PDB file of N, CA, C and O in Angstrom:
ATOM      1  N   MET A   1      31.071 -26.731  -0.355  1.00  0.00           N
ATOM      2  CA  MET A   1      29.732 -26.569  -0.890  1.00  0.00           C
ATOM      3  C   MET A   1      28.688 -26.457   0.221  1.00  0.00           C
ATOM      4  O   MET A   1      27.823 -25.586   0.132  1.00  0.00           O
ATOM      5  N   PRO A   2      28.723 -27.312   1.285  1.00  0.00           N
ATOM      6  CA  PRO A   2      27.738 -27.179   2.359  1.00  0.00           C
ATOM      7  C   PRO A   2      27.851 -25.836   3.087  1.00  0.00           C
ATOM      8  O   PRO A   2      26.841 -25.287   3.526  1.00  0.00           O
ATOM      9  N   ARG A   3      29.064 -25.307   3.218  1.00  0.00           N
ATOM     10  CA  ARG A   3      29.223 -24.010   3.865  1.00  0.00           C
ATOM     11  C   ARG A   3      28.568 -22.910   3.044  1.00  0.00           C
ATOM     12  O   ARG A   3      27.969 -21.986   3.594  1.00  0.00           O
ATOM     13  N   PHE A   4      28.684 -23.011   1.743  1.00  0.00           N
ATOM     14  CA  PHE A   4      28.070 -22.023   0.857  1.00  0.00           C
ATOM     15  C   PHE A   4      26.545 -22.064   1.005  1.00  0.00           C
ATOM     16  O   PHE A   4      25.910 -21.014   1.105  1.00  0.00           O
ATOM     17  N   LEU A   5      25.952 -23.261   1.021  1.00  0.00           N
ATOM     18  CA  LEU A   5      24.499 -23.393   1.183  1.00  0.00           C
ATOM     19  C   LEU A   5      24.063 -22.873   2.547  1.00  0.00           C
ATOM     20  O   LEU A   5      23.035 -22.204   2.655  1.00  0.00           O
ATOM     21  N   LEU A   6      24.819 -23.169   3.569  1.00  0.00           N
ATOM     22  CA  LEU A   6      24.502 -22.684   4.905  1.00  0.00           C
ATOM     23  C   LEU A   6      24.546 -21.154   4.946  1.00  0.00           C
ATOM     24  O   LEU A   6      23.687 -20.517   5.555  1.00  0.00           O
ATOM     25  N   ALA A   7      25.539 -20.581   4.302  1.00  0.00           N
ATOM     26  CA  ALA A   7      25.662 -19.125   4.255  1.00  0.00           C
ATOM     27  C   ALA A   7      24.475 -18.506   3.508  1.00  0.00           C
ATOM     28  O   ALA A   7      23.955 -17.471   3.925  1.00  0.00           O
ATOM     29  N   VAL A   8      24.044 -19.135   2.407  1.00  0.00           N
ATOM     30  CA  VAL A   8      22.902 -18.618   1.631  1.00  0.00           C
ATOM     31  C   VAL A   8      21.625 -18.706   2.469  1.00  0.00           C
ATOM     32  O   VAL A   8      20.829 -17.767   2.484  1.00  0.00           O
ATOM     33  N   VAL A   9      21.425 -19.824   3.162  1.00  0.00           N
ATOM     34  CA  VAL A   9      20.236 -19.989   4.000  1.00  0.00           C
ATOM     35  C   VAL A   9      20.238 -18.965   5.129  1.00  0.00           C
ATOM     36  O   VAL A   9      19.211 -18.337   5.390  1.00  0.00           O
ATOM     37  N   LEU A  10      21.355 -18.787   5.794  1.00  0.00           N
ATOM     38  CA  LEU A  10      21.434 -17.810   6.879  1.00  0.00           C
ATOM     39  C   LEU A  10      21.210 -16.385   6.375  1.00  0.00           C
ATOM     40  O   LEU A  10      20.528 -15.591   7.023  1.00  0.00           O
ATOM     41  N   LEU A  11      21.779 -16.072   5.236  1.00  0.00           N
ATOM     42  CA  LEU A  11      21.569 -14.749   4.646  1.00  0.00           C
ATOM     43  C   LEU A  11      20.086 -14.544   4.315  1.00  0.00           C
ATOM     44  O   LEU A  11      19.540 -13.463   4.540  1.00  0.00           O
ATOM     45  N   GLY A  12      19.447 -15.571   3.788  1.00  0.00           N
ATOM     46  CA  GLY A  12      18.022 -15.487   3.482  1.00  0.00           C
ATOM     47  C   GLY A  12      17.182 -15.258   4.734  1.00  0.00           C
ATOM     48  O   GLY A  12      16.238 -14.469   4.720  1.00  0.00           O
ATOM     49  N   ILE A  13      17.531 -15.951   5.812  1.00  0.00           N
ATOM     50  CA  ILE A  13      16.800 -15.776   7.071  1.00  0.00           C
ATOM     51  C   ILE A  13      16.978 -14.361   7.601  1.00  0.00           C
ATOM     52  O   ILE A  13      16.017 -13.737   8.052  1.00  0.00           O
ATOM     53  N   VAL A  14      18.194 -13.860   7.548  1.00  0.00           N
ATOM     54  CA  VAL A  14      18.455 -12.500   8.026  1.00  0.00           C
ATOM     55  C   VAL A  14      17.680 -11.476   7.200  1.00  0.00           C
ATOM     56  O   VAL A  14      17.089 -10.551   7.756  1.00  0.00           O
ATOM     57  N   ILE A  15      17.680 -11.633   5.897  1.00  0.00           N
ATOM     58  CA  ILE A  15      16.940 -10.700   5.028  1.00  0.00           C
ATOM     59  C   ILE A  15      15.448 -10.788   5.318  1.00  0.00           C
ATOM     60  O   ILE A  15      14.771  -9.764   5.410  1.00  0.00           O
ATOM     61  N   TYR A  16      14.930 -12.009   5.461  1.00  0.00           N
ATOM     62  CA  TYR A  16      13.507 -12.198   5.752  1.00  0.00           C
ATOM     63  C   TYR A  16      13.125 -11.518   7.069  1.00  0.00           C
ATOM     64  O   TYR A  16      12.136 -10.787   7.125  1.00  0.00           O
ATOM     65  N   LEU A  17      13.896 -11.753   8.112  1.00  0.00           N
ATOM     66  CA  LEU A  17      13.584 -11.158   9.408  1.00  0.00           C
ATOM     67  C   LEU A  17      13.678  -9.638   9.375  1.00  0.00           C
ATOM     68  O   LEU A  17      12.889  -8.950  10.024  1.00  0.00           O
ATOM     69  N   THR A  18      14.631  -9.117   8.627  1.00  0.00           N
ATOM     70  CA  THR A  18      14.766  -7.658   8.499  1.00  0.00           C
ATOM     71  C   THR A  18      13.540  -7.065   7.816  1.00  0.00           C
ATOM     72  O   THR A  18      13.018  -6.038   8.250  1.00  0.00           O
ATOM     73  N   ILE A  19      13.086  -7.705   6.758  1.00  0.00           N
ATOM     74  CA  ILE A  19      11.901  -7.206   6.037  1.00  0.00           C
ATOM     75  C   ILE A  19      10.665  -7.274   6.930  1.00  0.00           C
ATOM     76  O   ILE A  19       9.864  -6.339   6.945  1.00  0.00           O
ATOM     77  N   ARG A  20      10.502  -8.364   7.672  1.00  0.00           N
ATOM     78  CA  ARG A  20       9.355  -8.501   8.585  1.00  0.00           C
ATOM     79  C   ARG A  20       9.380  -7.407   9.656  1.00  0.00           C
ATOM     80  O   ARG A  20       8.337  -6.849   9.996  1.00  0.00           O
ATOM     81  N   MET A  21      10.546  -7.103  10.180  1.00  0.00           N
ATOM     82  CA  MET A  21      10.660  -6.066  11.190  1.00  0.00           C
ATOM     83  C   MET A  21      10.264  -4.700  10.612  1.00  0.00           C
ATOM     84  O   MET A  21       9.570  -3.920  11.264  1.00  0.00           O
ATOM     85  N   ILE A  22      10.703  -4.429   9.414  1.00  0.00           N
ATOM     86  CA  ILE A  22      10.362  -3.155   8.765  1.00  0.00           C
ATOM     87  C   ILE A  22       8.857  -3.071   8.527  1.00  0.00           C
ATOM     88  O   ILE A  22       8.255  -2.018   8.736  1.00  0.00           O
ATOM     89  N   GLN A  23       8.247  -4.170   8.093  1.00  0.00           N
ATOM     90  CA  GLN A  23       6.811  -4.173   7.849  1.00  0.00           C
ATOM     91  C   GLN A  23       6.029  -3.965   9.138  1.00  0.00           C
ATOM     92  O   GLN A  23       5.059  -3.208   9.157  1.00  0.00           O
ATOM     93  N   ARG A  24       6.434  -4.619  10.200  1.00  0.00           N
ATOM     94  CA  ARG A  24       5.731  -4.461  11.476  1.00  0.00           C
ATOM     95  C   ARG A  24       5.849  -3.044  12.000  1.00  0.00           C
ATOM     96  O   ARG A  24       4.901  -2.513  12.578  1.00  0.00           O
ATOM     97  N   ARG A  25       6.976  -2.444  11.808  1.00  0.00           N
ATOM     98  CA  ARG A  25       7.163  -1.066  12.253  1.00  0.00           C
ATOM     99  C   ARG A  25       6.204  -0.152  11.494  1.00  0.00           C
ATOM    100  O   ARG A  25       5.687   0.807  12.067  1.00  0.00           O
ATOM    101  N   GLY A  26       5.962  -0.431  10.223  1.00  0.00           N
ATOM    102  CA  GLY A  26       5.029   0.360   9.426  1.00  0.00           C
ATOM    103  C   GLY A  26       3.591   0.182   9.851  1.00  0.00           C
ATOM    104  O   GLY A  26       2.788   1.101   9.690  1.00  0.00           O
ATOM    105  N   GLU A  27       3.231  -0.992  10.397  1.00  0.00           N
ATOM    106  CA  GLU A  27       1.862  -1.243  10.831  1.00  0.00           C
ATOM    107  C   GLU A  27       1.571  -0.642  12.192  1.00  0.00           C
ATOM    108  O   GLU A  27       0.411  -0.573  12.596  1.00  0.00           O
ATOM    109  N   GLY A  28       2.575  -0.215  12.895  1.00  0.00           N
ATOM    110  CA  GLY A  28       2.420   0.246  14.259  1.00  0.00           C
ATOM    111  C   GLY A  28       1.600   1.503  14.419  1.00  0.00           C
ATOM    112  O   GLY A  28       1.228   1.831  15.545  1.00  0.00           O
ATOM    113  N   GLY A  29       1.304   2.206  13.388  1.00  0.00           N
ATOM    114  CA  GLY A  29       0.494   3.406  13.480  1.00  0.00           C
ATOM    115  C   GLY A  29       1.294   4.653  13.779  1.00  0.00           C
ATOM    116  O   GLY A  29       0.710   5.730  13.906  1.00  0.00           O
ATOM    117  N   GLY A  30       2.588   4.554  13.894  1.00  0.00           N
ATOM    118  CA  GLY A  30       3.395   5.737  14.145  1.00  0.00           C
ATOM    119  C   GLY A  30       3.497   6.580  12.888  1.00  0.00           C
ATOM    120  O   GLY A  30       3.342   6.079  11.775  1.00  0.00           O
ATOM    121  N   GLY A  31       3.755   7.839  13.074  1.00  0.00           N
ATOM    122  CA  GLY A  31       3.931   8.688  11.903  1.00  0.00           C
ATOM    123  C   GLY A  31       2.639   9.384  11.509  1.00  0.00           C
ATOM    124  O   GLY A  31       2.170  10.267  12.228  1.00  0.00           O
ATOM    125  N   ARG A  32       2.075   9.014  10.418  1.00  0.00           N
ATOM    126  CA  ARG A  32       0.951   9.743   9.841  1.00  0.00           C
ATOM    127  C   ARG A  32      -0.373   9.496  10.552  1.00  0.00           C
ATOM    128  O   ARG A  32      -1.240  10.369  10.532  1.00  0.00           O
ATOM    129  N   GLY A  33      -0.557   8.357  11.168  1.00  0.00           N
ATOM    130  CA  GLY A  33      -1.777   8.121  11.923  1.00  0.00           C
ATOM    131  C   GLY A  33      -2.944   7.628  11.088  1.00  0.00           C
ATOM    132  O   GLY A  33      -4.082   7.652  11.555  1.00  0.00           O
ATOM    133  N   PHE A  34      -2.696   7.190   9.889  1.00  0.00           N
ATOM    134  CA  PHE A  34      -3.775   6.634   9.086  1.00  0.00           C
ATOM    135  C   PHE A  34      -4.035   5.213   9.543  1.00  0.00           C
ATOM    136  O   PHE A  34      -3.141   4.368   9.492  1.00  0.00           O
ATOM    137  N   GLY A  35      -5.243   4.945   9.986  1.00  0.00           N
ATOM    138  CA  GLY A  35      -5.599   3.596  10.400  1.00  0.00           C
ATOM    139  C   GLY A  35      -6.107   2.794   9.213  1.00  0.00           C
ATOM    140  O   GLY A  35      -6.307   3.322   8.120  1.00  0.00           O
ATOM    141  N   ARG A  36      -6.307   1.527   9.452  1.00  0.00           N
ATOM    142  CA  ARG A  36      -6.895   0.709   8.396  1.00  0.00           C
ATOM    143  C   ARG A  36      -8.338   1.113   8.225  1.00  0.00           C
ATOM    144  O   ARG A  36      -9.088   1.192   9.198  1.00  0.00           O
ATOM    145  N   ARG A  37      -8.722   1.362   7.020  1.00  0.00           N
ATOM    146  CA  ARG A  37     -10.093   1.740   6.747  1.00  0.00           C
ATOM    147  C   ARG A  37     -10.872   0.518   6.307  1.00  0.00           C
ATOM    148  O   ARG A  37     -10.297  -0.399   5.721  1.00  0.00           O
ATOM    149  N   PRO A  38     -12.162   0.484   6.576  1.00  0.00           N
ATOM    150  CA  PRO A  38     -12.971  -0.637   6.112  1.00  0.00           C
ATOM    151  C   PRO A  38     -12.933  -0.738   4.595  1.00  0.00           C
ATOM    152  O   PRO A  38     -12.892   0.269   3.888  1.00  0.00           O
ATOM    153  N   VAL A  39     -12.946  -1.958   4.118  1.00  0.00           N
ATOM    154  CA  VAL A  39     -12.882  -2.192   2.680  1.00  0.00           C
ATOM    155  C   VAL A  39     -14.268  -2.099   2.064  1.00  0.00           C
ATOM    156  O   VAL A  39     -14.426  -1.528   0.985  1.00  0.00           O
ATOM    157  N   ALA A  40     -15.260  -2.644   2.724  1.00  0.00           N
ATOM    158  CA  ALA A  40     -16.625  -2.655   2.217  1.00  0.00           C
ATOM    159  C   ALA A  40     -17.538  -1.980   3.240  1.00  0.00           C
ATOM    160  O   ALA A  40     -17.183  -1.884   4.415  1.00  0.00           O
ATOM    161  N   PRO A  41     -18.718  -1.509   2.803  1.00  0.00           N
ATOM    162  CA  PRO A  41     -19.614  -0.832   3.742  1.00  0.00           C
ATOM    163  C   PRO A  41     -20.010  -1.715   4.925  1.00  0.00           C
ATOM    164  O   PRO A  41     -20.195  -1.214   6.033  1.00  0.00           O
ATOM    165  N   ASP A  42     -20.142  -3.011   4.702  1.00  0.00           N
ATOM    166  CA  ASP A  42     -20.558  -3.866   5.806  1.00  0.00           C
ATOM    167  C   ASP A  42     -19.428  -4.131   6.792  1.00  0.00           C
ATOM    168  O   ASP A  42     -19.635  -4.824   7.788  1.00  0.00           O
ATOM    169  N   ASP A  43     -18.249  -3.597   6.538  1.00  0.00           N
ATOM    170  CA  ASP A  43     -17.144  -3.671   7.493  1.00  0.00           C
ATOM    171  C   ASP A  43     -17.058  -2.405   8.346  1.00  0.00           C
ATOM    172  O   ASP A  43     -16.294  -2.354   9.310  1.00  0.00           O
ATOM    173  N   ASP A  44     -17.824  -1.407   7.997  1.00  0.00           N
ATOM    174  CA  ASP A  44     -17.752  -0.109   8.662  1.00  0.00           C
ATOM    175  C   ASP A  44     -18.805  -0.025   9.771  1.00  0.00           C
ATOM    176  O   ASP A  44     -20.000  -0.013   9.475  1.00  0.00           O
ATOM    177  N   PRO A  45     -18.389   0.031  11.039  1.00  0.00           N
ATOM    178  CA  PRO A  45     -19.372   0.078  12.130  1.00  0.00           C
ATOM    179  C   PRO A  45     -20.299   1.287  12.050  1.00  0.00           C
ATOM    180  O   PRO A  45     -21.480   1.180  12.379  1.00  0.00           O
ATOM    181  N   LYS A  46     -19.781   2.426  11.621  1.00  0.00           N
ATOM    182  CA  LYS A  46     -20.622   3.626  11.512  1.00  0.00           C
ATOM    183  C   LYS A  46     -21.718   3.418  10.467  1.00  0.00           C
ATOM    184  O   LYS A  46     -22.867   3.801  10.691  1.00  0.00           O
ATOM    185  N   PHE A  47     -21.376   2.824   9.343  1.00  0.00           N
ATOM    186  CA  PHE A  47     -22.365   2.551   8.300  1.00  0.00           C
ATOM    187  C   PHE A  47     -23.454   1.620   8.838  1.00  0.00           C
ATOM    188  O   PHE A  47     -24.641   1.863   8.620  1.00  0.00           O
ATOM    189  N   LEU A  48     -23.055   0.561   9.537  1.00  0.00           N
ATOM    190  CA  LEU A  48     -24.026  -0.389  10.078  1.00  0.00           C
ATOM    191  C   LEU A  48     -24.910   0.267  11.133  1.00  0.00           C
ATOM    192  O   LEU A  48     -26.109  -0.005  11.190  1.00  0.00           O
ATOM    193  N   ARG A  49     -24.331   1.131  11.970  1.00  0.00           N
ATOM    194  CA  ARG A  49     -25.102   1.826  12.991  1.00  0.00           C
ATOM    195  C   ARG A  49     -26.130   2.748  12.338  1.00  0.00           C
ATOM    196  O   ARG A  49     -27.284   2.793  12.765  1.00  0.00           O
ATOM    197  N   ASP A  50     -25.719   3.482  11.305  1.00  0.00           N
ATOM    198  CA  ASP A  50     -26.636   4.378  10.603  1.00  0.00           C
ATOM    199  C   ASP A  50     -27.727   3.582   9.893  1.00  0.00           C
ATOM    200  O   ASP A  50     -28.887   3.993   9.878  1.00  0.00           O
ATOM    201  N   LEU A  51     -27.363   2.456   9.312  1.00  0.00           N
ATOM    202  CA  LEU A  51     -28.336   1.608   8.621  1.00  0.00           C
ATOM    203  C   LEU A  51     -29.376   1.081   9.608  1.00  0.00           C
ATOM    204  O   LEU A  51     -30.568   1.054   9.302  1.00  0.00           O
ATOM    205  N   ASP A  52     -28.927   0.665  10.784  1.00  0.00           N
ATOM    206  CA  ASP A  52     -29.839   0.178  11.813  1.00  0.00           C
ATOM    207  C   ASP A  52     -30.771   1.297  12.275  1.00  0.00           C
ATOM    208  O   ASP A  52     -31.961   1.060  12.481  1.00  0.00           O
ATOM    209  N   ALA A  53     -30.251   2.500  12.439  1.00  0.00           N
ATOM    210  CA  ALA A  53     -31.070   3.636  12.854  1.00  0.00           C
ATOM    211  C   ALA A  53     -32.111   3.972  11.791  1.00  0.00           C
ATOM    212  O   ALA A  53     -33.256   4.277  12.123  1.00  0.00           O
ATOM    213  N   GLN A  54     -31.727   3.920  10.526  1.00  0.00           N
ATOM    214  CA  GLN A  54     -32.675   4.193   9.448  1.00  0.00           C
ATOM    215  C   GLN A  54     -33.787   3.150   9.424  1.00  0.00           C
ATOM    216  O   GLN A  54     -34.953   3.491   9.229  1.00  0.00           O
ATOM    217  N   LEU A  55     -33.434   1.885   9.620  1.00  0.00           N
ATOM    218  CA  LEU A  55     -34.429   0.814   9.635  1.00  0.00           C
ATOM    219  C   LEU A  55     -35.396   1.005  10.797  1.00  0.00           C
ATOM    220  O   LEU A  55     -36.604   0.832  10.638  1.00  0.00           O
ATOM    221  N   TRP A  56     -34.866   1.361  11.969  1.00  0.00           N
ATOM    222  CA  TRP A  56     -35.719   1.578  13.132  1.00  0.00           C
ATOM    223  C   TRP A  56     -36.686   2.741  12.884  1.00  0.00           C
ATOM    224  O   TRP A  56     -37.873   2.641  13.193  1.00  0.00           O
ATOM    225  N   GLU A  57     -36.174   3.840  12.325  1.00  0.00           N
ATOM    226  CA  GLU A  57     -37.028   4.997  12.038  1.00  0.00           C
ATOM    227  C   GLU A  57     -38.112   4.642  11.032  1.00  0.00           C
ATOM    228  O   GLU A  57     -39.254   5.080  11.178  1.00  0.00           O
ATOM    229  N   GLN A  58     -37.778   3.860  10.019  1.00  0.00           N
ATOM    230  CA  GLN A  58     -38.759   3.453   9.024  1.00  0.00           C
ATOM    231  C   GLN A  58     -39.847   2.592   9.666  1.00  0.00           C
ATOM    232  O   GLN A  58     -41.028   2.758   9.361  1.00  0.00           O
ATOM    233  N   GLN A  59     -39.459   1.682  10.548  1.00  0.00           N
ATOM    234  CA  GLN A  59     -40.444   0.840  11.228  1.00  0.00           C
ATOM    235  C   GLN A  59     -41.350   1.679  12.124  1.00  0.00           C
ATOM    236  O   GLN A  59     -42.549   1.415  12.217  1.00  0.00           O
ATOM    237  N   GLN A  60     -40.785   2.685  12.782  1.00  0.00           N
ATOM    238  CA  GLN A  60     -41.594   3.563  13.628  1.00  0.00           C
ATOM    239  C   GLN A  60     -42.606   4.342  12.794  1.00  0.00           C
ATOM    240  O   GLN A  60     -43.761   4.485  13.196  1.00  0.00           O
ATOM    241  N   ARG A  61     -42.183   4.845  11.639  1.00  0.00           N
ATOM    242  CA  ARG A  61     -43.106   5.567  10.751  1.00  0.00           C
ATOM    243  C   ARG A  61     -44.226   4.656  10.277  1.00  0.00           C
ATOM    244  O   ARG A  61     -45.383   5.072  10.225  1.00  0.00           O
ATOM    245  N   GLU A  62     -43.893   3.408   9.927  1.00  0.00           N
ATOM    246  CA  GLU A  62     -44.912   2.462   9.466  1.00  0.00           C
ATOM    247  C   GLU A  62     -45.895   2.142  10.584  1.00  0.00           C
ATOM    248  O   GLU A  62     -47.094   2.030  10.327  1.00  0.00           O
ATOM    249  N   ARG A  63     -45.422   1.994  11.812  1.00  0.00           N
ATOM    250  CA  ARG A  63     -46.313   1.724  12.940  1.00  0.00           C
ATOM    251  C   ARG A  63     -47.246   2.896  13.188  1.00  0.00           C
ATOM    252  O   ARG A  63     -48.435   2.699  13.440  1.00  0.00           O
ATOM    253  N   GLN A  64     -46.722   4.112  13.120  1.00  0.00           N
ATOM    254  CA  GLN A  64     -47.560   5.297  13.320  1.00  0.00           C
ATOM    255  C   GLN A  64     -48.608   5.397  12.212  1.00  0.00           C
ATOM    256  O   GLN A  64     -49.757   5.758  12.468  1.00  0.00           O
ATOM    257  N   HIS A  65     -48.214   5.082  11.005  1.00  0.00           N
ATOM    258  CA  HIS A  65     -49.138   5.134   9.870  1.00  0.00           C
ATOM    259  C   HIS A  65     -50.243   4.098  10.044  1.00  0.00           C
ATOM    260  O   HIS A  65     -51.408   4.386   9.771  1.00  0.00           O
ATOM    261  N   GLU A  66     -49.892   2.898  10.496  1.00  0.00           N
ATOM    262  CA  GLU A  66     -50.882   1.845  10.716  1.00  0.00           C
ATOM    263  C   GLU A  66     -51.838   2.229  11.833  1.00  0.00           C
ATOM    264  O   GLU A  66     -53.033   1.944  11.750  1.00  0.00           O
ATOM    265  N   GLN A  67     -51.327   2.871  12.876  1.00  0.00           N
ATOM    266  CA  GLN A  67     -52.182   3.263  13.999  1.00  0.00           C
ATOM    267  C   GLN A  67     -53.170   4.340  13.585  1.00  0.00           C
ATOM    268  O   GLN A  67     -54.293   4.362  14.089  1.00  0.00           O
ATOM    269  N   ARG A  68     -52.791   5.223  12.694  1.00  0.00           N
ATOM    270  CA  ARG A  68     -53.709   6.267  12.212  1.00  0.00           C
ATOM    271  C   ARG A  68     -54.798   5.692  11.331  1.00  0.00           C
ATOM    272  O   ARG A  68     -55.924   6.188  11.326  1.00  0.00           O
ATOM    273  N   ASP A  69     -54.467   4.640  10.580  1.00  0.00           N
ATOM    274  CA  ASP A  69     -55.415   4.067   9.632  1.00  0.00           C
ATOM    275  C   ASP A  69     -56.396   3.098  10.279  1.00  0.00           C
ATOM    276  O   ASP A  69     -57.392   2.742   9.650  1.00  0.00           O
ATOM    277  N   GLU A  70     -56.156   2.658  11.509  1.00  0.00           N
ATOM    278  CA  GLU A  70     -57.060   1.704  12.166  1.00  0.00           C
ATOM    279  C   GLU A  70     -58.337   2.415  12.585  1.00  0.00           C
ATOM    280  O   GLU A  70     -58.288   3.532  13.100  1.00  0.00           O
ATOM    281  N   PRO A  71     -59.482   1.772  12.367  1.00  0.00           N
ATOM    282  CA  PRO A  71     -60.735   2.382  12.839  1.00  0.00           C
ATOM    283  C   PRO A  71     -60.823   2.252  14.372  1.00  0.00           C
ATOM    284  O   PRO A  71     -60.252   1.326  14.948  1.00  0.00           O
ATOM    285  N   PRO A  72     -61.514   3.149  15.009  1.00  0.00           N
ATOM    286  CA  PRO A  72     -61.618   3.082  16.466  1.00  0.00           C
ATOM    287  C   PRO A  72     -62.310   1.789  16.910  1.00  0.00           C
ATOM    288  O   PRO A  72     -63.251   1.329  16.264  1.00  0.00           O
ATOM    289  N   ALA A  73     -61.842   1.216  18.000  1.00  0.00           N
ATOM    290  CA  ALA A  73     -62.428  -0.017  18.526  1.00  0.00           C
ATOM    291  C   ALA A  73     -63.713   0.296  19.252  1.00  0.00           C
ATOM    292  O   ALA A  73     -63.794   1.303  19.955  1.00  0.00           O
ATOM    293  N   THR A  74     -64.727  -0.549  19.099  1.00  0.00           N
ATOM    294  CA  THR A  74     -66.005  -0.302  19.771  1.00  0.00           C
ATOM    295  C   THR A  74     -66.272  -1.310  20.837  1.00  0.00           C
ATOM    296  O   THR A  74     -67.307  -1.248  21.500  1.00  0.00           O
TER     297      THR A  74
END
Protein backbone atom coordinates (compact mmCIF):
# COMPACT_ATOMS: atom_id res chain seq x y z
CA MET A 1 0.00 0.00 0.00
CA PRO A 2 2.77 2.57 0.81
CA ARG A 3 4.45 1.81 -2.53
CA PHE A 4 1.20 2.50 -4.34
CA LEU A 5 0.80 5.88 -2.57
CA LEU A 6 4.41 6.76 -3.30
CA ALA A 7 3.90 5.89 -6.97
CA VAL A 8 0.73 8.06 -7.13
CA VAL A 9 2.52 11.00 -5.48
CA LEU A 10 5.51 10.71 -7.81
CA LEU A 11 3.26 10.43 -10.84
CA GLY A 12 1.39 13.54 -9.68
CA ILE A 13 4.64 15.47 -9.29
CA VAL A 14 5.82 14.43 -12.74
CA ILE A 15 2.51 15.46 -14.33
CA TYR A 16 2.53 18.78 -12.45
CA LEU A 17 6.08 19.61 -13.52
CA THR A 18 5.33 18.66 -17.13
CA ILE A 19 2.30 20.95 -17.22
CA ARG A 20 4.28 23.83 -15.66
CA MET A 21 7.02 23.40 -18.26
CA ILE A 22 4.49 23.49 -21.09
CA GLN A 23 2.88 26.62 -19.66
CA ARG A 24 6.20 28.42 -19.28
CA ARG A 25 7.15 27.58 -22.82
CA GLY A 26 3.88 29.20 -23.97
CA GLU A 27 4.63 32.39 -22.02
CA GLY A 28 8.05 32.76 -23.59
CA GLY A 29 6.77 34.81 -26.50
CA GLY A 30 7.96 32.40 -29.16
CA GLY A 31 5.78 31.73 -32.13
CA ARG A 32 3.10 34.29 -32.82
CA GLY A 33 4.60 37.20 -30.91
CA PHE A 34 1.45 38.36 -29.17
CA GLY A 35 2.45 40.08 -25.95
CA ARG A 36 0.32 40.58 -22.92
CA ARG A 37 -2.01 43.44 -23.55
CA PRO A 38 -3.17 45.83 -20.85
CA VAL A 39 -6.44 44.83 -19.29
CA ALA A 40 -7.68 48.31 -18.39
CA PRO A 41 -6.89 51.74 -19.86
CA ASP A 42 -4.97 52.76 -16.76
CA ASP A 43 -2.60 49.84 -17.37
CA ASP A 44 -1.71 51.08 -20.85
CA PRO A 45 1.32 53.42 -20.87
CA LYS A 46 0.33 54.89 -24.25
CA PHE A 47 -3.14 55.77 -22.95
CA LEU A 48 -1.66 57.44 -19.85
CA ARG A 49 0.88 59.36 -21.95
CA ASP A 50 -1.87 60.61 -24.29
CA LEU A 51 -4.07 61.52 -21.32
CA ASP A 52 -1.23 63.51 -19.75
CA ALA A 53 -0.59 65.32 -23.05
CA GLN A 54 -4.28 66.20 -23.39
CA LEU A 55 -4.36 67.56 -19.83
CA TRP A 56 -1.24 69.66 -20.47
CA GLU A 57 -2.71 71.07 -23.70
CA GLN A 58 -5.97 71.93 -21.94
CA GLN A 59 -4.09 73.75 -19.17
CA GLN A 60 -2.08 75.68 -21.77
CA ARG A 61 -5.28 76.75 -23.55
CA GLU A 62 -6.82 77.88 -20.25
CA ARG A 63 -3.70 79.91 -19.38
CA GLN A 64 -3.72 81.60 -22.79
CA HIS A 65 -7.42 82.36 -22.41
CA GLU A 66 -6.85 83.87 -18.95
CA GLN A 67 -3.97 86.00 -20.24
CA ARG A 68 -6.14 87.43 -23.03
CA ASP A 69 -8.95 88.28 -20.62
CA GLU A 70 -6.75 90.16 -18.11
CA PRO A 71 -6.90 93.95 -18.36
CA PRO A 72 -3.57 95.67 -18.98
CA ALA A 73 -1.63 96.55 -15.83
CA THR A 74 -1.17 100.26 -15.14
